[in-house]
C-alpha angles and dihedrals in degrees: 000000000000125000091246091052091049091050092051091048091050091052092048091048090059090063116099114266096017122111132179096286096043093049091047091049093050093047092050091046093053098041103035113014102036108012090154089070094057100080092049091049092049091049092048091051092048093047091049091048089053099046112023117085140146119286106250092223104045110005096244121135112282141168093199131039091280127036121241092263095051090045092052107102091199093067120097103243092189092070115064125186111205115210135175101231141009093256087058089054090050091050093050091044091050089057090062090217098114122065097171127082133272144232121208116206094188092225141350135263112280117163090182090061093039096252111143134169092274090060094057134070095258101124099072091046093050089048091052090049092048091050090057095241094127127071098167132030117197111198107210097173130135121289094238138095094274093047091050091047090052091050090049091050091052094049091049091054099050110129114263115249095023118116102221120164111221121198134174124217115251122256130199145092118357119240107279092014123128130227091233095062099041120102119246094257091054092048091050091050091049092052094044091050097048119136138192115289116232 
């Protein structure tokens, strides 16, 4: 392969979810099989780089100051669902179960990986809490050590004197899943989150 091809493959390989084979396949597709698609892709990437940014209020993707969700007057701004990443927001939004707004942290606390509070999008959320805008905080973070540490950090930094309800999303067996095939952490979460049967 040529040096330019190897450089393109290396850049593609740095993208999340792409390994050596996937990045090689995409590079070959764009350069050899469908080279007519390459200028449109480059233009779309450049246009997105120019116009897409983080919403100043919640951290979601936006092309204006506020994202479409924050700008929607029909949303309940008193209820905020905190998520790690934008794809998590999309997944919750797709469920149709949440009619409030969101806050994207863009990660979770991980001292082992060198991710501290200053590396995450905490400041706007803490400012919204201090201003009294939020009545309920739904923590929709991972069910792992880092996710729990992030939840703990948030609850420890709630403004004093503000009555904010804090809830954590439930964890357990997926719909249609069986107890036998679940891992031990999932089974424990399912048992800890049990509720009365009616």
